[in-house]
C-alpha positions as a printed NumPy array, in Angstrom:
array([[55.268, 44.441, 54.844],
       [53.369, 42.1  , 52.54 ],
       [50.013, 40.404, 52.565],
       [48.655, 37.541, 50.451],
       [45.026, 38.004, 51.467],
       [44.622, 41.446, 49.934],
       [45.412, 40.108, 46.462],
       [42.167, 38.129, 46.478],
       [40.304, 41.438, 46.313],
       [41.912, 42.457, 43.019],
       [39.427, 41.16 , 40.46 ],
       [40.233, 39.135, 37.372],
       [37.983, 40.643, 34.716],
       [36.986, 39.214, 31.347],
       [37.069, 41.71 , 28.508],
       [34.536, 39.484, 26.728],
       [31.982, 41.013, 29.118],
       [32.888, 44.579, 28.147],
       [29.339, 45.337, 26.977],
       [27.852, 44.395, 30.342],
       [27.364, 47.404, 32.67 ],
       [29.017, 45.42 , 35.448],
       [32.373, 45.515, 33.626],
       [32.643, 49.309, 33.869],
       [31.776, 49.199, 37.557],
       [34.254, 46.377, 38.181],
       [37.252, 47.884, 36.4  ],
       [36.537, 51.37 , 37.72 ],
       [36.192, 50.035, 41.239],
       [39.386, 47.999, 40.979],
       [41.296, 50.995, 39.601],
       [39.888, 53.216, 42.335],
       [40.915, 50.844, 45.113],
       [44.186, 49.414, 43.807],
       [45.165, 51.369, 40.683],
       [45.356, 47.894, 39.09 ],
       [43.132, 45.253, 37.543],
       [43.767, 41.898, 35.896],
       [42.16 , 41.305, 32.495],
       [41.683, 38.043, 30.606],
       [39.964, 37.332, 27.263],
       [41.595, 40.51 , 25.96 ],
       [41.662, 39.409, 22.318],
       [45.436, 39.568, 21.758],
       [46.472, 36.391, 19.947],
       [48.546, 34.198, 22.254],
       [50.578, 32.792, 19.34 ],
       [51.501, 36.343, 18.358],
       [52.598, 37.065, 21.931],
       [54.633, 33.836, 21.949],
       [56.424, 34.903, 18.749],
       [57.101, 38.24 , 20.398],
       [58.725, 36.561, 23.399],
       [60.958, 34.452, 21.156],
       [62.11 , 37.45 , 19.108],
       [62.668, 39.645, 22.165],
       [64.837, 36.958, 23.749],
       [66.781, 36.62 , 20.504],
       [67.47 , 40.345, 20.417],
       [68.591, 40.602, 24.038],
       [70.904, 37.617, 23.468],
       [72.848, 39.609, 20.833],
       [76.335, 40.851, 21.723],
       [76.387, 44.153, 23.612],
       [78.036, 45.95 , 20.696],
       [75.248, 44.844, 18.331],
       [72.519, 46.023, 20.694],
       [74.189, 49.37 , 21.327],
       [74.142, 50.055, 17.594],
       [70.42 , 50.723, 18.078],
       [70.807, 53.396, 20.754],
       [69.136, 56.59 , 19.503],
       [71.129, 59.642, 20.717],
       [68.892, 62.401, 22.044],
       [65.777, 60.287, 21.611],
       [64.884, 60.067, 25.285],
       [64.808, 56.285, 25.014],
       [61.56 , 56.476, 23.032],
       [62.728, 54.296, 20.13 ],
       [65.155, 51.438, 19.754],
       [67.45 , 50.169, 22.497],
       [68.079, 51.44 , 26.033],
       [71.029, 49.828, 27.771],
       [71.149, 48.057, 31.11 ],
       [71.088, 50.377, 34.114],
       [70.001, 53.565, 32.279],
       [66.532, 54.191, 33.706],
       [65.969, 55.185, 37.317],
       [62.695, 55.461, 39.221],
       [61.664, 59.023, 40.107],
       [63.337, 59.954, 43.406],
       [65.382, 56.73 , 43.556],
       [69.126, 56.507, 44.183],
       [69.779, 53.213, 42.352],
       [69.316, 52.637, 38.616],
       [67.042, 49.795, 37.547],
       [68.539, 46.41 , 36.652],
       [67.042, 46.127, 33.169],
       [67.506, 46.81 , 29.462],
       [64.718, 47.393, 26.981],
       [63.586, 48.07 , 23.419],
       [60.86 , 50.562, 22.464],
       [58.425, 50.303, 19.564],
       [56.334, 53.403, 18.845],
       [53.562, 54.364, 16.486],
       [54.301, 54.378, 12.758],
       [52.969, 57.592, 11.237],
       [52.42 , 58.318,  7.549],
       [55.068, 60.446,  5.886],
       [54.372, 64.135,  6.431],
       [52.035, 63.564,  9.376],
       [51.612, 66.664, 11.544],
       [52.541, 64.703, 14.665],
       [55.816, 63.361, 13.25 ],
       [57.805, 65.993, 15.173],
       [56.575, 64.443, 18.433],
       [56.867, 60.788, 17.406],
       [60.144, 59.681, 15.867],
       [60.234, 56.862, 13.304],
       [60.858, 53.367, 14.564],
       [64.167, 51.583, 14.184],
       [64.31 , 47.833, 13.644],
       [67.144, 45.343, 14.272],
       [68.353, 43.822, 11.018],
       [69.731, 40.752, 12.821],
       [66.309, 39.332, 13.819],
       [64.018, 38.063, 11.039],
       [60.351, 38.91 , 11.546],
       [61.012, 41.438, 14.313],
       [59.391, 44.37 , 12.497],
       [56.301, 42.486, 11.347],
       [55.685, 40.78 , 14.683],
       [55.995, 43.836, 16.884],
       [54.062, 46.078, 14.493],
       [51.22 , 43.553, 14.77 ],
       [51.551, 43.348, 18.556],
       [51.542, 47.131, 18.847],
       [48.263, 47.275, 16.925],
       [46.728, 44.477, 19.019],
       [47.646, 46.158, 22.322],
       [46.324, 49.462, 20.97 ],
       [42.923, 47.891, 20.244],
       [42.728, 46.095, 23.605],
       [43.676, 49.278, 25.455],
       [40.993, 51.263, 23.655],
       [38.383, 48.685, 24.649],
       [39.451, 48.812, 28.298],
       [39.301, 52.61 , 28.274],
       [35.71 , 52.469, 27.018],
       [34.814, 50.722, 30.28 ],
       [36.751, 53.321, 32.259],
       [34.885, 56.103, 30.41 ],
       [31.519, 54.627, 31.365],
       [32.636, 54.346, 34.986],
       [33.491, 58.056, 34.941],
       [30.068, 58.961, 33.539],
       [31.427, 59.674, 30.059],
       [30.34 , 58.266, 26.676],
       [31.983, 54.917, 25.941],
       [33.925, 56.431, 23.027],
       [35.159, 59.494, 24.957],
       [38.816, 58.409, 24.879],
       [38.812, 57.317, 21.219],
       [39.61 , 60.671, 19.594],
       [42.085, 61.509, 22.367],
       [44.179, 58.354, 21.916],
       [43.896, 58.15 , 18.122],
       [47.486, 58.501, 16.867],
       [48.522, 58.652, 20.514],
       [52.187, 58.513, 21.513],
       [51.919, 54.968, 22.894],
       [54.955, 52.749, 23.437],
       [55.425, 48.974, 23.388],
       [58.387, 48.092, 25.602],
       [60.272, 44.79 , 25.446],
       [61.907, 44.34 , 28.83 ],
       [64.776, 42.095, 29.878],
       [65.917, 41.772, 33.465],
       [69.183, 39.81 , 33.139],
       [70.249, 37.262, 35.744],
       [71.856, 38.812, 38.808],
       [74.164, 37.484, 41.489],
       [72.825, 36.094, 44.737],
       [74.226, 39.184, 46.479],
       [72.422, 41.664, 44.185],
       [69.981, 44.223, 45.641],
       [66.484, 42.847, 46.067],
       [64.769, 45.203, 43.607],
       [65.124, 44.97 , 39.825],
       [62.939, 48.019, 39.096],
       [62.414, 50.573, 41.847],
       [59.022, 51.7  , 43.113],
       [57.469, 54.021, 40.542],
       [54.278, 55.149, 38.849],
       [53.813, 55.056, 35.079],
       [53.533, 58.261, 33.048],
       [50.772, 57.31 , 30.599],
       [46.978, 56.733, 30.721],
       [46.98 , 52.976, 31.349],
       [49.589, 50.237, 31.015],
       [48.799, 46.772, 29.661],
       [51.449, 44.317, 30.845],
       [52.087, 40.879, 29.385],
       [54.524, 38.645, 31.232],
       [53.578, 39.531, 34.804],
       [52.702, 35.891, 35.424],
       [56.459, 35.299, 35.622],
       [56.389, 36.86 , 39.083],
       [58.183, 39.778, 40.687],
       [55.641, 42.558, 40.073],
       [54.243, 44.079, 43.263],
       [51.858, 46.952, 43.948],
       [51.63 , 49.1  , 47.056],
       [48.205, 49.109, 48.699],
       [46.553, 52.062, 50.4  ],
       [47.623, 50.488, 53.688],
       [51.273, 50.582, 52.585],
       [51.59 , 46.832, 51.994],
       [53.447, 45.397, 48.999],
       [51.432, 42.606, 47.376],
       [52.201, 40.47 , 44.304],
       [50.367, 41.003, 41.023],
       [50.31 , 37.661, 39.215],
       [47.742, 37.25 , 36.417],
       [46.712, 33.796, 35.233],
       [48.574, 32.491, 32.159],
       [47.832, 34.731, 29.195],
       [46.244, 37.435, 31.339],
       [47.284, 41.076, 31.45 ],
       [48.027, 43.264, 34.453],
       [46.476, 46.685, 33.804],
       [47.413, 49.745, 35.824],
       [46.483, 53.409, 35.989],
       [49.175, 55.846, 34.856],
       [49.807, 59.405, 35.995],
       [47.976, 60.92 , 33.013],
       [44.729, 59.157, 33.954],
       [45.292, 60.042, 37.606],
       [45.69 , 63.707, 36.637],
       [42.683, 63.579, 34.297],
       [40.505, 62.175, 37.107],
       [41.93 , 64.541, 39.773],
       [43.35 , 61.464, 41.564],
       [39.981, 59.677, 41.773],
       [41.719, 56.829, 39.927],
       [45.166, 56.577, 41.542],
       [48.441, 55.843, 39.792],
       [49.696, 53.248, 42.241],
       [53.348, 52.695, 43.113],
       [54.639, 49.372, 41.851],
       [58.011, 47.673, 41.591],
       [59.721, 44.528, 40.334],
       [61.61 , 42.541, 42.948],
       [64.263, 39.889, 42.465],
       [63.373, 36.246, 43.054],
       [64.95 , 34.351, 45.965],
       [68.747, 34.125, 45.795],
       [68.695, 30.583, 44.44 ],
       [66.634, 31.718, 41.401],
       [68.471, 34.934, 40.54 ],
       [70.327, 33.205, 37.72 ],
       [67.018, 33.112, 35.768],
       [66.245, 36.118, 33.515],
       [62.857, 37.825, 33.525],
       [61.055, 39.168, 30.468],
       [57.941, 41.318, 30.242],
       [56.103, 43.346, 27.615],
       [54.295, 46.495, 28.826],
       [52.258, 48.646, 26.459],
       [52.149, 52.239, 27.701],
       [48.963, 53.712, 26.235],
       [49.321, 57.467, 25.738],
       [47.176, 60.376, 24.691],
       [47.84 , 62.184, 21.437],
       [50.614, 64.728, 22.185],
       [48.432, 67.806, 21.608],
       [45.658, 66.709, 24.008],
       [45.35 , 68.812, 27.158],
       [45.234, 66.847, 30.417],
       [42.625, 68.764, 32.364],
       [40.747, 67.401, 35.38 ],
       [37.24 , 66.189, 34.554],
       [34.628, 68.462, 36.163],
       [32.85 , 65.528, 37.828],
       [36.11 , 64.601, 39.582],
       [36.567, 68.035, 41.165],
       [34.501, 68.46 , 44.331],
       [34.631, 70.286, 47.652],
       [36.041, 67.085, 49.161],
       [38.495, 66.64 , 46.286],
       [39.513, 70.127, 45.084],
       [41.535, 70.639, 41.906],
       [45.06 , 69.291, 42.45 ],
       [46.97 , 70.202, 39.285],
       [46.62 , 72.699, 36.436],
       [46.076, 71.639, 32.816],
       [49.109, 70.529, 30.826],
       [49.534, 69.086, 27.341],
       [50.289, 65.389, 27.04 ],
       [53.512, 66.282, 25.178],
       [54.806, 68.633, 27.872],
       [53.903, 66.264, 30.674],
       [55.606, 63.298, 28.998],
       [58.875, 65.173, 28.489],
       [58.792, 66.569, 32.021],
       [58.571, 63.023, 33.351],
       [61.187, 61.603, 30.96 ],
       [63.672, 64.072, 32.427],
       [62.763, 62.94 , 35.946],
       [63.496, 59.278, 35.201],
       [66.778, 59.937, 33.411],
       [65.74 , 59.079, 29.85 ],
       [65.862, 62.667, 28.621],
       [68.516, 65.249, 29.389],
       [68.043, 68.997, 29.763]])
């Protein structure tokens, strides 16, 4: 069941108004109702994003053997290449129709967190790949931190409450390619799921296909204006807020049969906590009407628990 009217209630918010008290209320309210918001004026250079699209397309156009050279055995898909059909939504029976590349945080040599964050790998075939995506990673990191300052204010916390908890966080920039499919292919490219992290910043959703599930059980499209970002709550933020801010189910559906020969690309940035941070429900989010739902868990343990559930990590 779908509805086009509900989408009008999902606000398009300008990050240029971050310092206005109304921004915190607007993004917190949108997250609380939908688990999603749409953000424009986010400060990420559009030319940089355009270069990223061009380089991502160049990589995914490489021969299969060349791409598979960047598989990282035992890495849980956290760096380098993950092949088509590997990932599966939690509880789903069909693997997703996508391939992707992961860029993580570069840590200084000898950093104490290096055991939890493997070094990046970079394709030698694509000039400028390393420089472009290192710059994009940094830009998404900054934009995500700014958005979280509004979320903190909404939750009654200091604006900088998240800063120390996401500094050197285990965030991931994913380059996603949904190849063309046949007209007879299943209608869903990526099954209904919730993200693991704090928040996700998604570039490329204006291409269409992304849908969220409303409280009423309706699937509605999420289509930002050109250059805008779709932002959604992840399970870590849901757990931190004792489900006050919900991690909403979302999926990517195939276009109509006559357009399934067209590939789809997107670029989500999964903003994570630092691995050693404990995810413990905020006291103000635990009430008699909303009792404590889950015990504390470290960000590292929770991430790896979820990676096993979606098939990226074994054992």
